[in-house]
N, C-alpha and C positions, 0 to 999 in steps of 0.2 A: 749250676755249676758251669763254667765254660773250660772245655779242656783243649787247651792249643798246641801249637807244635814246638813253642817255648815257655808256657805256665799253665797253671789251673787256677783260674780265679771263681769265688764264690762267696754268694750274697745270700741271707737267709732272712727274710723277712715273717713277719706276725701279719695275717691278715684278717682284718677285724672289719667290720661293717661299714662301709665307704672310707677304711683308714689305713695306712700298713707301717709297721712299724720295722725299725733295721733291728736285728737282732747278733748278727754275726755279719762279717765279712775279712775277706781276707784274700792274698795272692800267694803262690808258690812259683817261684822262679826256676826252670831248669837250668843244668850247666849249658854252656855254650857246646854247639854242636856244628861242626863243619857241614853235616849233611844238609841238604836243600830242604828235605822235607821235617826237619826236625826229630822230635822224639815220638810224633804218633806210631811210628811202625816198632815202638819198643815197648810193647803190650804191656811187660812187666815191671817195666820200670815207672811208668806212668801209673799203671795200679799201685804198687807201693807208695806213690805219691798221694794219692787220693786215699788210700787208705789211713796215711797218717795225718790228712787233713781232718777226714772224718771223727777220727778219734781224738786227735789235739780239741779241736773243736766242739767234739760232741754234737757232729750233726745229724740231722733225722737219715738214715739212709734209705728208708723207705718211699723219702720225699723229692729224691733228688731228681732234677730238671735239669736235661744239659742238651745241647742245640749242636748243629754239622754245618758247615759253611764251604766255600769253594768252586771248583768246578764241576761237580757233581750234581749241585744245585740248580735247579732250572725254575725259574716264576716267572708266570706270561699272568697278566690283567686279559682276558676274551671276554668277548660278546654275546651271547648266546639267545635263542629267542624264549621269552619266559615259558615256566613249567612249572608242573609241580614237583616237591619233594622226592616224592616216590619214584619219579621218571630222570630224576638231575645225574643221579647216580651215574646209570650208562649212559647218561650223554657226557659225561665228566670224560668217560674212556676213550670216547671217540675224538674230543678236545684235546686229550693230552696225546693221543697219536700225531692228529694235525699239528700242535703246536709246542711240544717238546722236545728236545734232540736227540732225545734217546729212547730207544725199543722199550714197549710198553712193558713188557716181561722183565725190564732190567730195573725199572724204578718202582718206586713206594710213592702214589698218588693221593696228594688231598687238596681239598678245595674248600673256599670261603667265599660267600655270597657277598660282594659290597654293596650292591644299588639295585633294587626290585623296580617294575614300572616305568624303564625306560625306553622313548620310542625311538623306534629304529623303521627303517625302508621297509621292511617285510611285517611290521605293527610292533607289539611291544617286546621287551626285550630286559635282559639283567645282566651286569656285570659280575663275572666269577674271577676271582683269584686263584688261579693254579699253581698248585706245586708238585714238582715231582723231585724227588732225590734217590739216590743210587743206591739198590739193596746193598751193595759192596760195602760203601761207605758205610751206611747205616750199621752193619753185620761191624766194620773197624772199631766203630765206638761200642757198640756192644760186647765186643769181646775183652776191650780195656774192663767195662763194667764188669763182666762176667769173672774175671781176675780177682776182681776185689770183691767178689761173693754177693754183689748185687745188681739189681735190674732197675734202669732210669724208669719212674713212673711216667715221663713225656722225655721223648726224642723232638725238638722245638727244631726250628731254621733260626740262625742269629740274626741273620737280618732282618726277620719279621718279629723278632725279641725284640729288636733296636726300636722299630714301628709302635710294637706294643707301649712300649715306658713312653714314648715320645708322645702318645695319643694319651696317655691315661695324664701328662702333666703338662700339656699344652691344651689350653681351653680356647684360643684364638682361631682364627682360620689358619689354615692349615696350607691353601692352594699354593701350588710354586715355590713349595719351601722341602730341599734336600736334606735328606740325613746322610752323614758321611762318616762313617768309622774306622778310622785307617789301624788297624792292628799290627802284628808282627809280619804277617806275611801276604793277608788277606785285607782289601777295603771293602766294607758293606757299605754299598751305593742304592738311597731310596729316594726317589722322587717323588712328593703327592701332590694328587689333583682331587678337587674336592674332598677333602681331608681322606683321602684314602690312595694306597698305593697305585700308581700309574706306571712304574717301571722299577725293576730291583734288578739288580746287579749288585754280584760280587768279583771284584777287580783282582788280578794277581798281582799285588805290590805291598808292600808294608815296609814296617819300619826295620827290617832286617836289609831292602835294596839300598838306605840311605847309608845304611852301616856299612856296607862292604864298597859303598860310593867311597865312604870315609878310610876304609882302609886301600883302595887302590890310589887317593890322592896324596895322604901323607904317610903311607908306607907304616903302620900301627898295627897292632895284633887285633881281634876281635873285640876284647873285651875294655881297650883303650879307645877305640873308635865308639864303642857306645856312649863312654864317657862322655866324650868330646860332641856327641850327638846331644845329650842330655845337660851340657855342664851349664851353669849360670855365670859360671864363672872361669874363662879361657884360660886366663893367668894360671889360675890356681894347676888344672889340668895340664895345660905345660912343663910345670914344673915337674909336676909327677912323673912325667913321661920322659922328661929331658931334653924337649926341646920346644919353641916358640913358635906360637899358635896365633894367626891373626884372625880377629872376628870376620874380616870380610872374606877371607878365604874359605874360612867353613860354611859362613853363609852359602857361598857361590857352589861351594861342590854340592849342598842340601838343597837348593834351588833345584842344580842341574839333575838331582837325582829327580826330583818330585814332578819334573817335566812329563815324565813319562806318565804320571796318574794322572796330570793335569788335562794332557791332551786323552784320556779317557772321560775325564769327567763332562769336558767341554763336549764331544761326541752323545755323550747321554744328555745334556744339555739341549744340542740340537736338535735331537731327536723327540724330547720334551715340545721343545717348541715348536716343531714342525707340524705336529700331532696335536695341538693345544690353539689353533687358529692363532700362533708368532706368541703368545702369552709368554714372557721371559721366568726363570726360574727368581724367584725374589729373594730369598734367603738361604742360608749354609747352617745347618748346625752341624757342629764338629766334635767326635768323640773319639775314644782309642785313646793308645798310648802313644800315637806319635804327637796327638793335638798337646803333648805338654811340652812337645822344642818350642824354646823361647821364641817367638814372633811368626811361629807359622800360620795363626789365625791371620794376621798383617798380610802376609805373601798372597795366601790363599784367596782373599779377598781382591786384592791387587792386580792376578792374574787372570781370575773366574770374573773379577767384574759385578762380584753379589758380595754383599755384605756377609760378615760369618761369626757366629756368636760360639763359644765352648759349651756344649751340653752339661747341666747338673741333672742327673736321672734321680736325684734326693731329694729333688725339690719341694716335693709333696709326700715326701717319708720320715715321718719324726723319727729322730734318735736324739739318744745323750750324746752330747757332742764332745764330753769328755774322754767318752769313752773310744771314741774312734778315732780320734787328734791323729794319730799317725797316719792315717791314709785320707781324711777327710779334712779341710774340702779340697786339697791340691790336686788328689786323683782319683778325683769323683767321676771326671770323664773315661777314664780304664775301666769303671765300672758298668758302662749301658748296659752291655750284652748282658752281663751277669743278673743287673736287676730286673732287665727285661723277662729272662729267665724264671727268677724268682716270684715276677708277679701270675704266672700262669697258676692255676689253683688245682691243685691236687686234693681230690673227695676223698679216698680210699687211706688208707693207713698201713 
């Protein structure tokens, strides 16, 4: 279950041996809020939405997996001398102090060993994915679920949930693949090297930036700007709001708003290339609500000079197509992170 600033999205999967089956999915959008932080500070409001979803869809409240994202999340890939598992937990504390941007007492730290038996200047090394999340952020999410009357079985990181679903679906070589999930306020960016995350970033940019750019350019309200952003037929929307809209003008505003994000992505690509002996990013896998904007994949491909594919997180998940035709396949990229969260195995009931 992905709890965001503007909506709650959920996916329920049946875990079988070497197979996953989609049982339920959906999303609940929140009313428009002028506040930049959206609804996450309105604990009672969001909790009630989650209660309604759990009751309406009869979800198992004891197996809820949720995720966090944003500036309070820091992820680094580090190389350390090879050591025993019993020694690693203590070494991770030192690595967290050195590589993560927050005081150790303010964050919850976790790690995952990516590769062993690497050759380093001083002998054998291992690469470790180091994750730190501010305790205050985790507490904010837990307060919402405590208001619901439940405790999440797992609190994950959304960007790693995105990697989780991609890793399970993609069997081909992943070197130089960038995963970009553009949500309402946050963009999750991962660049893979040797099939593992090499760089993981949460960029403060999302569909809300585009909507506000449309408001400034056309003098419309937020709801009207959202309709313009998502429109397949601008003449219909123009008639509804009582003014003529030229596709070229709308496209120019959207492209202008995206320039901020493109600059951040370019910096990340340059960092990857400079640390991978000049190897370029070879492919972009695009997901999130913004991926539904008409022509955005072509535009990003042109600007970044890299092929762009829209992501289908349900590619290797079986489901009754007639049951979910309201959402799938059109809204598939929107559920990339919720699918990644649902793939986490919860062993207890």
